[in-house]
C-alpha positions in Angstrom: -178.6 -5.6 -91.2 -176.2 -4.2 -88.5 -173.9 -6.2 -86.3 -171.4 -5.7 -83.4 -167.7 -6.5 -83.2 -165.6 -6.4 -80.0 -161.9 -5.8 -80.2 -160.0 -7.6 -77.5 -156.4 -8.6 -76.7 -153.5 -8.0 -74.3 -152.7 -4.4 -73.2 -150.7 -2.3 -75.7 -151.3 -4.4 -78.9 -153.1 -1.5 -80.7 -156.8 -2.1 -80.0 -157.6 1.6 -79.6 -155.6 2.5 -82.7 -157.6 -0.1 -84.7 -160.9 1.3 -83.2 -160.0 4.8 -84.2 -159.1 3.6 -87.7 -162.5 1.8 -88.1 -164.6 4.7 -86.8 -162.6 7.3 -88.8 -162.1 9.6 -85.8 -159.6 9.8 -82.9 -162.3 8.9 -80.3 -160.3 6.6 -78.1 -157.2 7.8 -76.3 -154.0 6.3 -77.6 -150.6 6.2 -75.9 -147.4 4.1 -75.8 -147.9 3.0 -72.2 -150.1 -0.1 -71.6 -153.5 0.0 -70.0 -154.8 3.3 -71.3 -158.3 2.0 -72.1 -160.4 1.0 -69.1 -164.0 1.2 -70.1 -165.6 -0.4 -73.1 -166.4 2.1 -75.8 -168.7 1.7 -78.8 -168.5 3.5 -82.1 -170.0 3.5 -85.6 -167.4 1.8 -87.8 -167.1 1.6 -91.5 -165.1 -1.0 -93.5 -165.6 -1.1 -97.2 -169.4 -0.9 -97.7 -170.1 -2.4 -94.3 -171.4 -0.2 -91.4 -171.4 -1.8 -88.0 -170.8 -1.2 -84.3 -167.3 -1.7 -83.0 -166.4 -1.9 -79.2 -163.0 -1.0 -77.9 -162.1 -2.8 -74.7 -159.5 -2.8 -72.0 -156.5 -5.1 -72.3 -157.0 -8.6 -70.8 -154.9 -9.3 -67.8 -154.9 -12.0 -65.1 -155.8 -10.5 -61.7 -158.2 -10.7 -58.8 -161.8 -9.9 -59.6 -162.1 -7.2 -56.9 -159.0 -5.3 -58.2 -159.2 -2.6 -60.9 -157.7 -4.9 -63.5 -160.3 -7.5 -62.6 -163.1 -5.1 -63.0 -161.7 -4.0 -66.3 -161.6 -7.6 -67.5 -165.3 -8.0 -66.5 -166.1 -5.1 -68.7 -164.3 -6.8 -71.6 -166.1 -10.1 -71.0 -169.4 -8.2 -71.1 -168.4 -6.7 -74.5 -167.7 -10.2 -75.8 -171.2 -11.3 -74.7 -172.8 -8.4 -76.5 -170.9 -8.8 -79.7 -171.7 -10.9 -82.8 -168.0 -11.4 -83.6 -164.6 -10.8 -82.1 -161.4 -9.2 -83.4 -158.7 -10.9 -81.3 -155.6 -8.6 -81.6 -152.0 -9.7 -81.1 -148.7 -7.8 -81.4 -146.9 -9.2 -84.5 -143.6 -7.7 -83.4 -143.7 -9.4 -80.0 -145.1 -12.7 -81.5 -147.4 -15.0 -79.5 -147.1 -14.7 -75.8 -148.4 -17.0 -73.0 -151.1 -14.4 -72.2 -152.2 -14.6 -75.9 -152.6 -18.3 -75.6 -154.5 -18.0 -72.3 -157.0 -15.5 -73.6 -157.4 -17.2 -76.9 -158.8 -20.1 -75.0 -161.3 -17.7 -73.3 -162.4 -16.4 -76.7 -163.0 -19.9 -78.0 -165.2 -20.8 -75.1 -167.4 -17.8 -75.9 -168.5 -19.5 -79.1 -168.4 -16.3 -81.2 -166.9 -16.0 -84.7 -163.3 -14.9 -84.2 -160.9 -13.0 -86.6 -157.3 -13.1 -85.5 -155.5 -9.8 -86.2 -151.7 -9.6 -86.2 -151.3 -5.9 -85.7 -148.0 -3.9 -86.2 -147.2 -6.3 -89.0 -145.3 -3.7 -91.1 -141.7 -4.6 -91.8 -139.9 -7.9 -91.8 -140.1 -8.4 -88.0 -143.9 -7.9 -88.1 -144.3 -10.4 -90.9 -142.4 -13.1 -89.1 -144.4 -12.5 -85.9 -147.7 -12.7 -87.8 -147.0 -16.3 -88.8 -146.8 -17.3 -85.2 -150.5 -16.5 -84.9 -151.3 -19.9 -86.4 -150.3 -21.5 -83.1 -153.3 -19.9 -81.4 -155.8 -22.1 -83.2 -158.0 -19.1 -84.2 -157.7 -19.4 -87.9 -155.4 -17.6 -90.4 -154.1 -14.4 -88.9 -154.7 -11.1 -90.8 -151.5 -9.2 -91.1 -152.5 -5.6 -90.4 -151.1 -2.2 -89.5 -153.8 -0.1 -87.7 -151.5 2.9 -87.5 -150.7 2.9 -91.3 -153.9 1.5 -92.6 -152.4 -1.6 -94.2 -154.3 -5.0 -94.5 -157.9 -3.7 -94.2 -158.9 -5.2 -97.5 -158.1 -8.7 -96.1 -159.9 -7.9 -92.9 -163.0 -6.9 -94.9 -163.0 -10.3 -96.7 -162.6 -12.2 -93.4 -165.5 -10.3 -91.9 -167.7 -11.2 -94.8 -166.8 -14.9 -94.3 -167.3 -14.8 -90.5 -170.7 -13.1 -90.6 -172.2 -14.0 -94.0 -175.8 -13.3 -93.1 -175.2 -10.1 -91.1 -173.0 -8.6 -93.9 -175.4 -9.4 -96.7 -176.6 -6.2 -98.4 -180.2 -5.2 -98.5 -182.1 -2.6 -100.5 -182.5 -0.3 -97.4 -178.9 -0.4 -96.3 -177.8 2.8 -98.0 -180.6 4.9 -96.4 -180.0 3.3 -93.0 -176.3 3.7 -93.1 -176.6 7.4 -94.1 -178.7 8.0 -91.0 -176.1 6.3 -88.8 -173.2 8.4 -90.2 -175.1 11.7 -89.7 -176.5 10.9 -86.3 -173.4 12.0 -84.3 -172.8 15.2 -86.1 -176.3 16.7 -85.9 -176.6 20.4 -85.3 -179.5 22.8 -85.2 -181.1 25.7 -83.5 -184.5 24.4 -82.8 -185.8 22.0 -80.1 -186.4 18.6 -81.7 -187.5 15.9 -79.2 -187.0 13.2 -81.8 -183.2 13.7 -81.6 -181.2 12.3 -78.7 -180.5 14.8 -76.0 -176.7 15.0 -75.5 -175.7 15.2 -71.8 -172.2 15.4 -70.5 -171.5 14.6 -66.8 -168.4 16.4 -65.6 -166.7 17.2 -62.3 -163.6 16.7 -60.1 -162.1 13.2 -59.8 -164.0 10.8 -57.5 -167.2 12.8 -57.5 -169.2 9.7 -58.5 -169.9 10.4 -62.2 -169.7 6.9 -63.4 -171.6 5.5 -60.4 -174.5 8.0 -61.0 -174.7 7.1 -64.7 -174.7 3.3 -63.9 -177.6 3.9 -61.4 -179.5 5.8 -64.1 -178.9 3.0 -66.7 -179.7 0.3 -64.2 -176.6 -1.7 -65.0 -172.8 -1.7 -64.4 -172.1 -0.2 -67.8 -169.2 2.0 -66.7 -166.1 1.0 -64.6 -166.3 2.3 -61.0 -164.4 1.9 -57.8 -162.9 3.7 -54.8 -159.8 4.7 -56.8 -159.8 8.3 -58.1 -159.3 8.9 -61.8 -160.6 5.5 -63.1 -162.4 7.0 -66.1 -160.1 8.2 -68.9 -162.0 8.2 -72.2 -165.2 10.1 -72.6 -167.7 7.2 -72.9 -171.1 7.8 -74.6 -174.0 5.5 -73.8 -177.5 5.7 -75.3 -180.5 5.6 -72.9 -184.3 5.9 -73.2 -185.5 7.8 -70.2 -189.2 7.1 -69.4 -190.7 9.8 -67.2 -194.2 10.2 -65.8 -195.6 12.0 -68.8 -193.1 11.4 -71.6 -190.1 9.5 -72.7 -186.9 10.9 -74.2 -183.8 9.4 -76.0 -180.6 10.5 -74.4 -176.9 10.2 -75.2 -175.0 10.5 -72.0 -171.2 11.2 -71.9 -169.2 10.0 -68.9 -165.9 12.0 -68.6 -162.6 11.9 -66.8 -162.3 14.0 -63.6 -160.9 17.5 -64.2 -158.2 18.6 -61.8 -156.4 21.9 -61.6 -154.3 22.5 -64.6 -151.2 23.0 -62.5 -151.5 19.5 -61.0 -151.9 17.8 -64.4 -148.4 16.6 -65.4 -148.8 13.2 -67.0 -149.4 13.1 -70.8 -152.2 10.6 -70.3 -154.2 12.8 -67.9 -153.8 15.7 -70.3 -155.3 13.6 -73.1 -158.2 12.6 -70.8 -158.9 16.2 -69.8 -158.9 17.3 -73.4 -161.3 14.5 -74.2 -163.6 15.7 -71.4 -163.5 19.3 -72.7 -164.5 18.0 -76.2 -167.4 16.2 -74.6 -168.6 19.5 -73.0 -168.4 21.2 -76.4 -170.4 18.4 -78.0 -173.1 18.3 -75.4 -176.3 20.3 -75.1 -176.7 20.0 -71.4 -173.8 19.6 -68.9 -174.3 18.2 -65.5 -171.5 19.5 -63.2 -171.4 16.9 -60.4 -170.1 18.1 -57.0 -169.3 16.1 -53.9 -172.0 17.1 -51.5 -169.7 16.6 -48.5 -167.2 19.2 -49.9 -169.2 21.3 -52.4 -168.1 24.4 -54.3 -164.4 23.9 -54.2 -162.4 26.3 -56.4 -162.1 23.7 -59.1 -165.9 23.2 -59.1 -166.4 26.9 -59.7 -163.8 26.8 -62.5 -165.6 23.9 -64.2 -168.9 25.7 -64.0 -167.3 28.9 -65.5 -165.9 26.8 -68.3 -169.3 25.4 -69.1 -170.8 28.9 -69.1 -168.1 30.2 -71.4 -168.8 27.3 -73.8 -172.5 28.3 -73.8 -174.0 24.9 -72.6 -177.1 24.5 -70.6 -176.1 23.8 -67.0 -177.4 21.7 -64.1 -175.5 21.4 -60.9 -175.7 18.0 -59.2 -174.9 17.4 -55.5 -173.9 13.8 -55.4 -173.5 11.6 -52.3 -176.5 13.3 -50.7 -177.2 10.2 -48.8 -174.2 11.1 -46.6 -175.7 14.4 -45.6 -177.8 14.2 -42.4 -179.3 17.7 -42.4 -181.4 17.6 -45.6 -182.5 21.2 -45.1 -178.9 22.2 -45.8 -179.9 22.3 -49.5 -181.4 25.7 -49.0 -178.1 27.1 -47.8 -176.2 25.4 -50.7 -178.5 26.9 -53.3 -178.0 30.4 -51.8 -174.3 29.8 -51.9 -174.5 28.7 -55.5 -176.3 32.0 -56.4 -173.6 34.0 -54.6 -170.6 32.2 -56.1 -171.9 31.7 -59.6 -173.6 35.0 -60.7 -172.9 34.3 -64.4 -175.4 31.3 -64.3 -177.8 32.8 -61.8 -180.8 30.5 -61.2 -179.0 27.3 -62.3 -180.8 24.3 -60.7 -178.9 22.7 -57.8 -180.2 19.1 -57.4 -179.3 16.7 -54.6 -178.7 13.2 -55.9 -177.2 9.9 -54.8 -175.5 7.5 -57.1 -175.3 5.0 -54.3 -179.1 4.5 -53.8 -180.6 6.4 -56.8 -182.2 9.1 -54.8 -183.1 12.3 -56.7 -182.6 10.9 -60.2 -186.1 11.7 -61.4 -185.8 15.3 -60.2 -182.4 15.6 -61.8 -183.8 14.4 -65.2 -186.6 16.9 -64.9 -184.1 19.7 -64.2 -182.1 18.6 -67.3 -185.1 18.7 -69.6 -186.2 22.1 -68.2 -182.6 23.5 -68.7 -182.6 22.2 -72.3 -185.9 23.9 -73.0 -184.6 27.2 -71.7 -181.4 26.8 -73.7 -183.5 26.5 -76.9 -185.9 29.4 -76.0 -186.7 32.1 -78.6 -188.3 35.4 -77.9 -190.1 37.7 -80.4 -188.6 41.0 -81.3 -191.7 42.9 -80.3 -191.8 41.4 -76.8 -188.1 42.1 -76.3 -188.5 45.8 -77.4 -191.5 46.4 -75.1 -189.4 45.2 -72.2 -186.4 47.3 -73.3 -188.5 50.4 -73.6 -189.7 50.0 -70.0 -186.2 49.3 -68.7 -184.7 52.4 -70.4 -187.6 54.6 -69.1 -186.9 53.5 -65.5 -183.1 53.2 -65.6 -181.6 54.9 -68.6 -177.9 54.3 -69.5 -175.5 56.8 -68.1 -174.1 59.8 -70.1 -170.6 59.7 -71.5 -168.8 63.1 -71.8 -172.1 64.9 -71.6 -173.7 62.8 -74.3 -176.4 60.2 -73.6 -175.9 56.6 -74.8 -178.8 55.8 -77.0 -180.2 52.2 -77.1 -182.5 51.8 -80.1 -183.8 48.2 -80.2 -183.0 44.6 -79.3 -183.5 41.3 -81.1 -182.6 37.6 -80.7 -181.0 36.2 -83.8 -180.4 32.7 -82.4 -180.8 30.3 -79.4 -178.7 27.5 -78.0 -177.8 29.5 -75.9 -180.0 32.6 -76.1 -178.1 35.3 -78.0 -179.4 38.9 -78.0 -178.2 41.8 -80.1 -178.7 45.4 -79.0 -178.4 48.3 -81.5 -177.7 51.9 -80.7 -175.1 54.7 -80.6 -172.0 55.0 -78.4 -172.5 51.4 -77.2 -168.7 50.9 -76.9 -168.9 53.3 -73.9 -171.7 51.3 -72.2 -170.4 50.3 -68.7 -170.1 46.6 -67.8 -172.4 47.2 -64.8 -175.2 48.3 -67.1 -174.6 45.4 -69.4 -174.9 43.0 -66.5 -178.1 44.9 -65.5 -179.6 44.2 -68.9 -178.6 40.5 -68.8 -180.0 40.0 -65.4 -183.2 41.7 -66.5 -183.5 39.4 -69.5 -182.9 36.4 -67.3 -185.5 37.4 -64.7 -188.2 38.8 -67.0 -188.3 36.0 -69.6 -187.5 33.1 -67.3 -184.0 32.2 -68.4 -182.6 30.7 -65.2 -179.1 29.2 -65.2 -178.5 29.2 -69.0 -175.6 31.3 -70.3 -176.8 34.5 -72.1 -174.9 36.1 -75.0 -175.3 39.8 -75.4 -173.7 41.6 -78.4 -173.7 45.4 -78.8 -173.8 46.9 -82.4 -173.7 50.6 -83.3 -174.0 52.4 -86.5 -171.1 54.3 -88.0 -170.9 58.1 -87.6 -171.3 59.5 -91.1 -169.2 62.6 -90.2 -166.3 60.7 -88.6 -164.2 60.7 -91.8 -164.9 64.2 -92.9 -162.4 67.0 -92.3 -163.4 69.9 -90.2 
């Protein structure tokens, strides 16, 4: 039986460090400055022989509900409602503060089992501060060091006591837990509709990524607001999309806005950008979200080029389309995309609105189509029949009086489609002819938008090493 635990507490008490320790990966951003975490983030945790879901949350602060801190607190309260138990974290070095007392009362009112964790309890100062935790009335504090891994045996025992039924072992637990552990690291080269489709939504700051995902989910799952750069961690959410003819499991990643590298100076923004790049590499389809009122800025083109170099399936979304009066302008924007982005020629450009939900079904259709193209495989016979016709009509140029010979072509793998051409003197093949072949593959075999990999291999000259 699985269960969910929420980690809550003041800012900068080590909640994200504890989260990373439990999930066994550095998923949540960690920094010395308070208030790094803003959205709630779930992960598959392991403690002893227990596998469960743990939720990292923003630090609890007293503030107006309409402010950013107030919206962050609402996300934390939603995590408490969804959880079966709560890890209330305090800083053992600082001892009990008035904020700890205030939010301890909030946790008691929730009526959930609570385990008090005195983090940063290493050393004499930490041990003394941990004893102050008794004043909170949340039970015996667990002296723990999330950074060094101390005290987790006692935390395991407290979790068994707090949730006796949920932590009871069953005969099927080993098989179920094995599937949970392997679910996030799946890889393969074949299209499998039973596996969740991994989608990353990326773009410049304030392009409306979190708002669009919330509209798709039908709930305020992600923190949003008028401020630019709210999202820091790359948050993954699971979603079952139900289309007209089929349904599909999705894992959607919301990412931090990517600015020009020269403008990124703060350490925290660098960490957030690195987390967004990791989400792109982990995804199968990347939705690059543009602001429809100012589309195709230089940074937008840079992000698209990054996605293409990483070899991910690509969909371009024009968000805030409700602000555009002339809807026929989409034709001009698609022509502009084809001109500015020749490396992903044919990539779908979809107008959407996170504010009113317009265009979401069409966007999802484009994502599924792009994923199918990304997984497409072509037979060697079909490829070589095409290659023969191409060479007859437009043969490669001669180099130093010798004709470049292209013998045959094959596709060793997909995700993205990767083609290998064999022949002689291919190292002299001009880039223009290489692009000609790639565009021909894209047009003939219906591979719009997806990055194409083309490798040239030539046989060794048997006389190259012999003396004259």
